[in-house]
C-alpha positions in Angstrom: 45.8 84.8 -79.7 46.5 81.1 -80.6 47.8 81.8 -84.1 49.1 78.2 -84.4 45.5 76.9 -84.3 44.2 79.2 -87.0 44.1 78.5 -90.7 46.8 80.5 -92.5 44.3 82.4 -94.6 42.3 83.3 -91.5 45.5 84.6 -89.8 46.2 86.8 -92.8 42.7 88.2 -92.8 42.8 89.0 -89.0 46.1 90.9 -89.6 44.7 92.6 -92.7 47.4 91.7 -95.1 47.9 89.8 -98.4 50.6 87.2 -98.6 51.5 88.4 -102.1 51.5 92.2 -101.6 52.3 92.6 -98.0 51.8 95.8 -96.0 52.0 99.3 -97.5 54.5 101.8 -96.1 51.7 103.8 -94.7 50.3 100.8 -92.8 53.8 99.9 -91.6 54.3 103.4 -90.0 50.9 103.1 -88.3 51.8 99.7 -86.8 55.2 100.8 -85.8 53.6 103.6 -83.7 51.1 101.0 -82.3 53.4 98.1 -81.6 56.9 99.8 -81.4 60.1 98.4 -82.7 60.9 94.7 -82.9 63.3 94.7 -80.0 63.2 93.3 -76.5 63.2 95.8 -73.7 66.6 95.7 -72.1 66.9 95.2 -68.4 67.3 98.6 -66.7 71.0 99.1 -66.0 72.3 100.7 -62.8 74.1 104.0 -63.1 77.9 104.2 -62.9 77.7 105.7 -59.4 75.4 103.0 -58.1 77.6 100.2 -59.6 80.7 101.9 -57.9 78.9 102.2 -54.5 77.8 98.5 -54.7 81.5 97.6 -54.6 81.4 98.5 -50.9 78.4 96.3 -50.3 80.3 93.5 -48.6 80.3 92.5 -44.9 84.1 92.6 -44.7 84.2 96.0 -46.3 81.8 97.3 -43.7 84.2 96.2 -41.0 87.0 98.0 -42.7 84.9 101.2 -43.1 84.1 101.1 -39.4 87.8 100.7 -38.6 88.5 103.7 -40.9 86.0 105.9 -39.0 87.2 104.7 -35.6 90.9 105.4 -36.3 90.0 108.7 -37.8 88.2 109.7 -34.5 91.2 108.6 -32.6 93.3 110.9 -34.7 95.3 108.0 -36.2 95.2 109.6 -39.6 97.9 107.4 -41.2 96.2 104.2 -40.2 92.8 105.6 -41.3 94.2 106.6 -44.7 95.8 103.2 -45.2 92.7 101.2 -44.4 90.4 103.4 -46.5 93.0 103.3 -49.4 92.8 99.5 -49.4 89.0 99.6 -49.5 89.0 102.2 -52.2 91.5 100.4 -54.4 89.4 97.2 -54.0 86.3 99.0 -55.2 88.1 100.5 -58.2 89.3 97.1 -59.3 85.9 95.6 -59.1 84.2 98.6 -60.8 86.7 98.6 -63.7 86.2 94.9 -64.3 82.4 95.1 -64.3 82.5 98.2 -66.6 84.7 96.3 -69.1 82.3 93.3 -69.1 79.3 95.5 -69.6 80.9 97.4 -72.4 81.9 94.0 -74.1 78.3 92.7 -73.8 76.9 95.9 -75.2 79.3 95.9 -78.1 78.4 92.3 -78.8 74.6 92.9 -78.8 75.0 95.9 -81.1 77.1 93.9 -83.6 74.4 91.2 -83.9 71.9 93.2 -86.0 69.7 90.8 -87.9 68.3 91.3 -91.4 64.9 90.2 -92.7 63.5 89.7 -96.2 59.9 91.0 -96.4 57.3 91.8 -99.0 56.0 95.3 -98.8 53.9 97.0 -101.5 54.3 93.9 -103.6 58.1 94.1 -103.7 60.8 92.1 -101.9 62.9 94.1 -99.5 65.8 93.5 -97.2 65.3 95.5 -94.0 66.6 95.6 -90.4 64.7 93.1 -88.4 64.0 95.7 -85.8 61.6 97.5 -88.3 59.3 94.5 -88.5 55.7 94.9 -87.4 52.8 92.4 -87.0 51.4 91.7 -90.4 54.7 91.8 -92.3 55.1 89.0 -94.8 58.5 87.4 -94.2 60.5 85.0 -96.3 63.1 82.7 -94.8 65.4 80.0 -96.2 68.2 77.7 -95.1 70.6 79.5 -92.8 68.2 82.3 -91.8 66.9 83.1 -88.4 63.3 83.8 -87.8 63.3 87.6 -87.0 60.0 87.4 -85.0 57.2 84.9 -84.2 55.7 84.0 -87.6 52.6 82.1 -88.6 53.7 80.0 -91.6 51.7 80.5 -94.8 53.6 78.7 -97.6 56.2 76.0 -96.8 58.7 74.1 -98.9 60.4 71.2 -97.1 61.4 73.4 -94.2 63.1 72.2 -91.0 63.9 74.5 -88.1 66.4 74.2 -85.3 64.5 75.2 -82.2 67.1 74.2 -79.6 67.6 77.8 -78.4 63.9 77.9 -77.4 62.8 74.3 -76.6 66.1 72.5 -76.0 65.3 69.9 -78.7 68.5 69.2 -80.5 66.9 67.6 -83.6 65.6 70.0 -86.3 61.8 70.1 -86.4 59.8 69.8 -89.7 57.3 72.5 -90.2 54.1 72.9 -92.2 51.3 75.4 -92.7 48.5 73.3 -91.3 46.9 74.5 -88.1 47.4 72.5 -84.9 45.4 72.2 -81.6 45.2 75.3 -79.5 46.5 73.6 -76.4 49.6 72.1 -78.1 52.8 72.8 -76.3 55.5 75.1 -77.8 57.5 72.3 -79.3 54.4 70.9 -81.2 53.3 74.1 -82.8 54.5 73.0 -86.3 52.7 75.9 -88.0 54.8 78.5 -86.3 58.4 79.9 -86.7 59.7 81.4 -83.5 62.1 84.3 -83.1 65.8 83.3 -82.7 65.2 79.8 -84.2 67.3 78.8 -87.3 66.1 77.4 -90.6 68.3 74.4 -91.3 66.6 73.3 -94.6 64.0 74.5 -97.0 62.1 77.7 -97.5 59.0 79.3 -96.1 56.8 82.4 -96.2 55.0 83.5 -93.2 53.2 86.5 -91.6 54.6 88.1 -88.4 52.2 87.7 -85.5 54.4 88.9 -82.5 57.4 91.1 -82.2 59.8 92.2 -79.4 58.7 91.4 -75.9 55.6 89.6 -77.2 57.6 86.8 -78.8 58.2 83.5 -77.0 61.9 84.3 -76.6 60.9 87.8 -75.3 58.7 86.2 -72.6 61.7 84.1 -71.5 63.9 87.1 -71.3 61.3 88.9 -69.2 61.1 86.0 -66.8 64.9 86.0 -66.5 65.1 89.7 -65.9 62.7 89.3 -63.0 64.7 86.5 -61.4 66.3 87.1 -58.0 70.1 87.5 -57.8 71.4 84.7 -55.6 74.6 84.8 -53.5 77.5 82.8 -54.8 79.3 80.3 -52.6 82.2 82.7 -52.2 80.1 85.6 -51.1 78.3 83.3 -48.6 81.6 82.2 -47.1 83.0 85.7 -46.9 79.8 86.8 -45.2 80.0 84.0 -42.7 83.7 84.7 -42.1 83.0 88.4 -41.6 80.3 87.9 -39.0 82.6 85.4 -37.1 85.5 87.8 -37.3 83.4 90.7 -36.1 82.2 88.9 -33.0 85.7 87.5 -32.2 87.3 91.0 -32.5 84.6 92.7 -30.4 84.9 89.9 -27.9 88.6 90.2 -27.6 88.5 94.0 -27.4 85.8 93.8 -24.7 87.8 91.2 -22.7 90.9 93.4 -22.8 89.0 96.5 -21.7 87.3 94.6 -18.8 90.4 92.9 -17.6 92.6 96.0 -17.7 89.9 98.1 -16.0 89.5 95.6 -13.2 93.2 95.7 -12.7 93.0 99.4 -12.1 94.3 100.7 -15.4 93.1 104.1 -16.6 89.9 103.4 -18.6 90.8 105.9 -21.3 94.1 104.3 -22.0 92.5 100.8 -21.8 89.8 101.9 -24.3 92.6 103.0 -26.7 94.4 99.7 -26.4 91.1 97.8 -27.0 90.4 99.8 -30.1 94.0 99.4 -31.4 93.6 95.6 -30.9 90.4 95.5 -32.8 91.7 97.6 -35.7 94.9 95.6 -35.8 93.0 92.3 -35.9 91.1 93.3 -39.1 92.8 91.7 -42.2 92.9 94.8 -44.4 94.6 93.0 -47.2 92.0 90.2 -47.5 89.5 92.0 -49.8 92.3 93.1 -52.2 93.8 89.6 -52.2 90.4 88.0 -53.0 89.7 90.7 -55.7 93.1 90.1 -57.4 92.6 86.4 -57.4 89.2 86.7 -59.0 90.5 89.2 -61.5 93.2 86.7 -62.6 90.4 84.2 -63.1 88.3 86.6 -65.1 91.4 87.4 -67.3 91.9 83.7 -68.0 88.2 83.3 -68.9 88.5 86.3 -71.2 91.3 84.6 -73.1 88.9 81.7 -73.7 86.3 84.2 -75.0 84.0 84.0 -72.0 82.8 87.4 -70.6 82.4 87.5 -66.8 80.3 90.6 -65.6 80.9 90.2 -61.9 84.1 89.1 -60.3 82.5 86.7 -57.8 80.8 84.8 -60.6 84.1 83.4 -61.9 84.4 81.3 -58.7 80.8 79.9 -58.9 81.5 77.4 -61.7 84.1 75.6 -59.5 81.5 75.3 -56.8 78.8 73.8 -59.1 77.1 70.7 -57.7 74.0 70.5 -59.8 73.9 70.7 -63.6 70.6 70.7 -65.5 70.8 69.1 -69.0 68.4 68.1 -71.7 66.6 64.7 -71.9 69.7 63.1 -73.5 71.7 63.8 -70.3 74.5 65.4 -72.3 76.0 68.9 -72.5 76.8 69.9 -76.1 77.8 73.0 -78.1 75.1 72.2 -80.7 77.8 71.3 -83.2 78.2 68.1 -85.1 81.8 67.0 -86.0 82.9 64.5 -88.5 85.2 61.9 -86.9 85.6 59.3 -89.7 85.1 59.1 -93.5 84.5 55.8 -95.3 85.3 55.9 -99.0 86.4 53.2 -101.4 86.2 50.6 -98.6 88.9 52.6 -96.7 88.6 54.5 -93.4 90.0 58.1 -92.9 90.2 59.7 -89.5 89.4 63.5 -89.3 90.7 65.8 -86.7 89.3 69.2 -85.7 86.2 70.3 -83.8 83.0 72.2 -84.6 82.9 74.9 -87.2 86.6 75.8 -87.1 88.3 75.4 -90.5 91.1 73.4 -88.9 91.9 69.7 -89.0 93.7 67.0 -90.9 92.8 63.8 -92.7 94.6 60.6 -91.7 94.2 57.2 -93.3 93.4 54.4 -90.9 94.9 51.0 -91.5 91.7 49.1 -90.6 89.3 48.3 -93.4 85.6 49.1 -93.3 83.4 46.0 -92.8 
C-alpha cells in the first residue's frame, strides 16, 4: 500500500481508526494477534555447539587434525596429544571471544527499549513501542524516534533526521500532504519512518507498518540474507595452508621414494616420511594468530567497539574501498561548535560531539 500517496483522512478510514480516539483495547488485541509485535525478526543464531565446532573450520586446523590422527595411529601419543591440545586451546579462545561479543550485543539490544506515546480509547498513554499495531495513533515531538512507519496526520513545523535510513545528513521538513506514489523514500514527506529522529516540532500520525514490514525492517532482512565473505586474513591463511600442504606432502613423498630406491626398509622409510611431515607443520601458528587477533579485539573493546569474530578485527586494516555519502565525507552525525563570536570578540571552544567536556579560550584576533 502506498500510504504516502493517500490523503491522511483516507488512510485513517482504511485503517478503521479516529485520530482523536485511537483504537480500543479490544481492537488492539485483535490486531496484535493478526500482525504480531512491533519487533524485527532476529537472525537465527547458531547453537553453542555449532559455534564451537566452526572454530575448527580452517584449512590450517584441518592439517593439524590430520597430523593428530596420523601420530595417534603411529602410537606417538605424546605428539598427538600436544598437537590436538594446541588446536583445542585455539578453538576455546575463539569461542570465548565470540560468545562475549554476542552477549554484549544482546545486552545492548535489550537495553534499547523504546517508548511510544499513543492515543487509545481517547486517552494518551505511554507504552512499550513493541506493543504498537497498525492503526495506532502516535504522537511525537522533538527528540523522539518514530517507533514504526507512520502516515502523518497533523503536523506542526516538524523536521526529521532520516540519515539512518536515507543517508541524508540534513533534517527533512515533513507535512501531511500526500505525495506521488512513485516518489522515492527520501521524498515521501508525508511519512515518518521507524528509527528516524524528530529534530524539531511535533506531529501526530497513524501507524501503517510495524516490525519487519517497516522500511528499516526491509533493510535488516536484506542484510540478514547477505553472504558472509572471507576476510583478507582468512584468504591468506587458506592460500598458505594449501601451499604448505602440498610442500609437506611433496617433501615426504620425495624422502620416501629416495630412501626406498636406496634399499631402505619401506616401513622405516614411511615412518621417517610421516615424522618429517608432522614436524614440518607449524602447530603454534594458529594459536599465535588467535592471540594477536584477541589483543586487537581487546584494544577495540577499550574504544567501545564490539568485534563478534576475531578475524574481523584485521579487516579494517586491509580496507581499500570506502563507500561514503554524496558529500564524500565520513562523519559521526555530530555537529561541534568550534568558535563563538560575541561582543566583537572570538572565543575558541574545545571538545567534541555530545561529550560534556571542553574549555573556552579567548582568541586575540577580532571578528571582522
